[in-house]
N, C-alpha and C positions, 0 to 999 in steps of 0.2 A: 255296703259292699265296697271294698277297697278297689282302687284302680287296677291293681295287679290281678284282682279276681274277676275283672270284667271279661265277658266273652270276647274272643279275638275279632269276630265279625262285626262287633259294634262300632269299631273305628270307622266303618264304611257308611254310617248313618247319614252323615252330612254330605256325602258325595252325590253328584248328579246321577239320577237313575233313569234318564231317558232311554227309550228303546233303541235308538240308533247311536246317539252321541254318548250315552252313558258308558257302554263298553269301551268305546274309543278313549273316553276321558280316563277310565280306570287304567287302561294300558299305558297311556301317557303319564298318568300319575305314578305308576310303578317305575317308569324310566326316570322321572323327575326325583322320586324318592331315593332311588339308587344313586343318582348323581349327587344329590345333596348329602347322602350318607358318606360317600367318598370324600367330598369336600370337608365334611365335618371331621373325618378321620385325619385329614392332613392339616387341620386347623384353620380353614377358611370357609366356614359354613355361611353361605350368602345366597339368597334367592336370585339376585341379579347374575352372579357368576354361574349358578345352576342353570339359569335360562339360556345363557350364552353357550354353555357346554351342551345343553339339551338341543339347542338349535343345530349345532354342528352334527350331533348324532342323527337327528331327524333328516337333515339334508344329505347326509352320507347314505342313509337308507334309501332316500328317494333318487339317488344319483343315476341308477339304471334307467328310471323313467325319464329323467331330465335329458340324458343322452339320446334316448329314443325320440323324445319330442324335438330335439335339435336336428336329428336325422330327418324327421318328417319335414321340418322347415326347409332343409337343404333339398330334399327330393321334390317338395312342393314347388320350389323355384324352377326346377328342371321340367316338371310336367305341366306347369301353368300355361305355356304357349299351346300345348296340345289340347288342354281343356278349353282354352279360349277359341281355338280353331273349331272345335266341336260345337260350342255355343253359337259361333258365327254361322256355321254350316246350317244349323237348324233354326236360325233366328226367324221368328214370325210363323213357324210351322207348329200348329197346335193339334193336328190330327193324331190319332192313336198310333199309327204306324211310325210317324216321325218321332213322337215322344218315346216310344219303345226303342227305336233305333238309337236315339240320343242317349238313353239310359244305358243300353248295352255298350256303346262305345266309351262312355264315361267310366263304367265299371271296368272295362278292359284296360283303360289307362291306369286307374288306381291299382288294379291287379298287377300290371306290368311293373309298377314302381314299388309294389309290396307295401302299400300304405292304406289306411282307412280314412274316409272323409272326416271321421271324428277323432283322428289320431292326435291332433293338437290339444284336444280337450281332456285327454286322459289324466295328465298330471294335475290339471286344475281341479278335476272332479275328485281326485284323491286328496288334494291339499285342502279343499274347502271344509270337509268334515273335521280334519285335523285342527284347522284354525278355530272352528266353532267349539270343538271339544277343549282346546287349549284355553279358550275364554272361561270355560267352567272351572278348569284347574287353577288358573291364575286368580280368579275371583274368590276362590276358597282354598288356598294353599294348605291350611292346617288339615283339611280333610284328606289330603293326598300325601303330604310330607310329614312323616312321623315326628321328626325332631321339632318342627315348628309347632305341632299340636302339643308336644310335651312342654313347650315353653309356657303354656297357660296354666300349668299345674305348679304349685298347689292352690293358686288363686281361685280357679273356678270351683274347686271342692269347698273352699271356705265361703265363697259367694253363695253357693247352693244352700249352705247351712245358715246364711244370714237373712234375716227377715227383710222383706221389701226389695230384695235384689232383682227378682224377676220383673216386678212392676217398674223398677228404675230402668232396667235395660231395654224393655220393650217400648218405652216412651221415646218417641222420635225427638222430643224436646231435649232429651239427654244424649241419645245416640242417633244422629240424623238418619243413618242408613239402616236403622232397626226395622224400618217398614219392609225391607226386602225379606224379612223372616217372620212376618206377621202370622203366616199360616202355621209355622212351627210353634208359636206361642199358644195357638188354639188347638194344636194337635192333641189327640186322645192321650198319647204317652206323656205329653207335657202336663196336661191337666191332671193326670193320674200321679203326677210327681215322680215319674221314672227318673232316677238319679242320672243314669247315663245319658238319656235323651236331653234332659234339662241342661246338663253340663256341656253337651255338644252344641246346643243352641246358644248358650252363653259364649262359647268360643267363636261361633259364626259371627255373632254381633260384635264382640270385642275386637275381632280381627279387622273390622271396618271402622273402628273408632279412631278419630283424629287425635293429635297431641293435646288439644284443648279439652277434648272429651275425656281423655284419660286423666287429665289433671282434675277435672270436675268430679270424676269417679273417685279419685283419691280423697278429695275434700268431703264428699258425701259419706264414704265408708272409711273414715279416718283410722279405724282399727286395722284395716287391711292395707294401709298406705305402703308398708314395707314390701308386701307381696306384689302390690301393683307396680311399685318401682322396679322390682326384680323382673317382672314380666315385660314391662316396657323396655328395659335394658336388653333383654334377650331378643325381643322382637326387632329392636333397632339394629342389633348386630346381624340378625338373620335377614330382615326384610328391606333394609335400606341399602341402596346401591348408588354411590356417588351423591348421597344426600337426598335421593328420591325414594319414596315409599312405593314399592312395586305393586302393592295392592290397591293404591289410589289411582284415579285417572288424572292426566295432566290438567283437565278442565277443573277438577275438584281441587287439585294442588294450587292452581292459579287463583282460584277463588279464596282459598285459605291464605295464600301469600299476600294477596291484595288487602284482605281484611286485617292481616297482622302488620302490614306495611313492610314486609320482607321482600323488597324488590329484587334482591339477588336470586331469590327462589323463583321469581317470575321467569327469569332466564332458564333456570333448570327445568321448570314445568313445560316450557315451550321447546326445549332442546330435543326431546324425543320426536314430537310431530315434525319438526323441521328436518331433523336427520333422516326421518323416515321418507319424507318427500325427496330429499336429495339422493339418498341411496337407491330409491325406487327409480328415479330418473336415470341414474347411472346404469342401473340394471337394464332398463329398456334400451339405452344406447348400445350396450354390449351385446344385445340379442341380435342374431343374424337377420339382416333385413332382406326382403325379397328383391330379386334382380329386376330393376325397372326396365321395361321395354320402351322403345322409342315410340310411344303411343300415349295419347291423352285418355285412352279408355282404360279404366281400372275397375276391377270387379267390386261388387258391393262388400264382399268379405274383406278385401284389402283396405277399403275405406273405413270399415268398421274397426279393423285392427289398428289403423292409424289413429282413429279417434280415441280408442281405448288406451293406447300407449300415451296419448296426450293427457288424459284425465286420471290415469292410474296414480301418478305421484300426488295429485290433489286429494284423491279418495283416500290414499294411504295416510296422508297427514290428518285428514278429518277423523278417520277411524282411530288412529293413535292418540288423538286429542281427547276422544270421548271414552275409549276403553281403558282398562287398567294399564298402568305404566309397564307392568310385566309383559303384557301383550304387545305393547309398542316396542319394548326392548327386543322381544322375539322377532318382530317385524324388521327392525333395523338390522339385527344380527343376521337374520335370514337374507336380507338384501345384500349384505356384505359377503356372506358365504356364497350366495348365488353368483355374485360378480366375480369372485375368485374362481368358482367352478366354470363360469362362462368363458373366461379367458383360456382355461385349460381345454375346455370342450371345443372352442372355436379352432384351436390349433389342431386338435384331433380330427375334427370334421374337415378342415382344410386339407389335411393329408390323406383323407379317405378317397378311394377310387370309386366315384359315384357309378361309373359304367359297370364296374365289377359288382357293386351292390345291386344294381338293376338286374344283372344276369342271374344273381343268386335268388333274387325275389321272383323272377320269372320261373326259375327251376322249381322253387318251393310251391308256387301257384300251380304249375303243371303237375307236380307230384300229388298235391291235394286233390286236384280234379281227377287224376287217374285212380286214386283210392276210392273216389265216389263213382267210378265207372264211366267218367266223362272223358272223351278224347279232346285234348286242348286244341289240336289242329282243326278238328271238325267244328268246335265251338267258335274259333276265330273265323272260319269260312262262313258259318251261319250269320255271324255278326256283320260280315261284309255283305252277304247276300241281302240281309234285311235292310242294310243301308241303301243298296242299289234299288231295292224294291220301292223305296219311298217315292221316287220320281214316277214310276209306272203306276203306283197307287193313286197319285195325284191325277194322272191322265185318266185312270178308270173312273175316278170320282167325277171328273169333268164330263166324260162321256155319259155317265149315268144321268147327270143333270140335263145334258143336251137331249137325250132320248125321251125325257119326260115332257119336253116342250111340244106345243102344237105347231103345225106348219106355219101358221100366221106369225107366231112368236119367233120361229126360226128366221122367217123372211125379214121381220122387223129388226132382229138382231144383226142379220147380215147387212141390211141397209144402213143401220147406224154405224157399224164397224167400217163399212166402205166409205161412208161420209166422213167419219173421223180420220180415216187414212188419207182420203183425198185432200182434206182441208188442214189437218193438224199434224199429221205424221211427219211431213217434210219440214226440215229446218229452213228458216229464211236464208237465201243465198246458196243453198245446196243445189246439186244437180237435179234432185227429185223436185224441188220447188220450181226450178226453171222449166222442167218437163210439164209440170202442172199448168204453168202459165201458158205454154204453147198449146196444151190441150184445151184450155178454156178459150183461147183466142180462136182456135179452129172450130170449136163448137158454136161460138157466137157468129162466125162467118158463114157456117153451114146453115144456120137458122135464117140468115138474111137471104 
């Protein structure tokens, strides 16, 4: 069967098919394929450029969520004193009445400002699956970008017809990263010698081959040296960005550079992790910081965020060092795009009338409550009443405990309380202390 006669859906065989990340990876692959097609039409087909353009598109699509997150940060700074006051008000109170009242008052504050306690996590929760799916795309670009897949032909067709090619490619001594596709070599379709499946597996493995491994392949299959040379030339044009192979990780490139004594490549291999850390640090600095109150007391959430902001640049550098360079380039480009966005968003947020936003949020909340048949005013009164009832509830609990005591226990409690008051309650030098001294003096004289 010629490649032109292959079923259209077969091109998807080497794509990741996970239940959650699989569909996301396919959508991102379509976007990447479209961008690469445009770059190819204008004469600059390059994976690195495609990643940068892709990053701009993705962050443009996420812009509404980013603005929403920044609004949350601004509103959170305004409502933080109110939340702290509620926490202080119920500090040490663990009874059900107090806990319920605290919860109602806290919810009322969040409703007043129109935000959700999990509002700051929305963007992160959406971005994380995208990052994981991108890893799948960048690890196997030929499965998603048609032009890159086409670069392997006619080589893989001839390799398929060459005896010993499968044994050579699956041997990790020849292609180090062939172990990643060990299951494909033992798959039913591969063992049945399905041409399409075998050729896709060859592409998966060859895409991970280093320069030295390509040269060894050319020596081993000397009759295919011309096709191998043409394939390497096309892949170099597509996959190399500023001298870096977007499919390899910086750690792998560093190992290769040191082995070959190419010390200039060491700098290139470390460039992406270092740039990632620097741009991530800049991104954190541009993020709106919470307004610090004149108090040493900080919430655990604020402390956690501060620690996260400190370690994020280091985490970014580590991930970019171990993941494919294409992933690192996306991370760096993303930090640059976010920084530019942040400058513009900060100006927009600073001009925003927060009081007007709060009024609109309160109106929206009240409208939602009325749709549910709940009177907002009555709800607020109930919250206030439950707060007032906390003190009376404590008194009732105290009375219940007292009524369950025997008369002897009550007399003993009164005696101890009186003794404590007489001896300890008065501060030294106070009027009460002097009165106690006069009382003790009179009691001793009366006994005489």
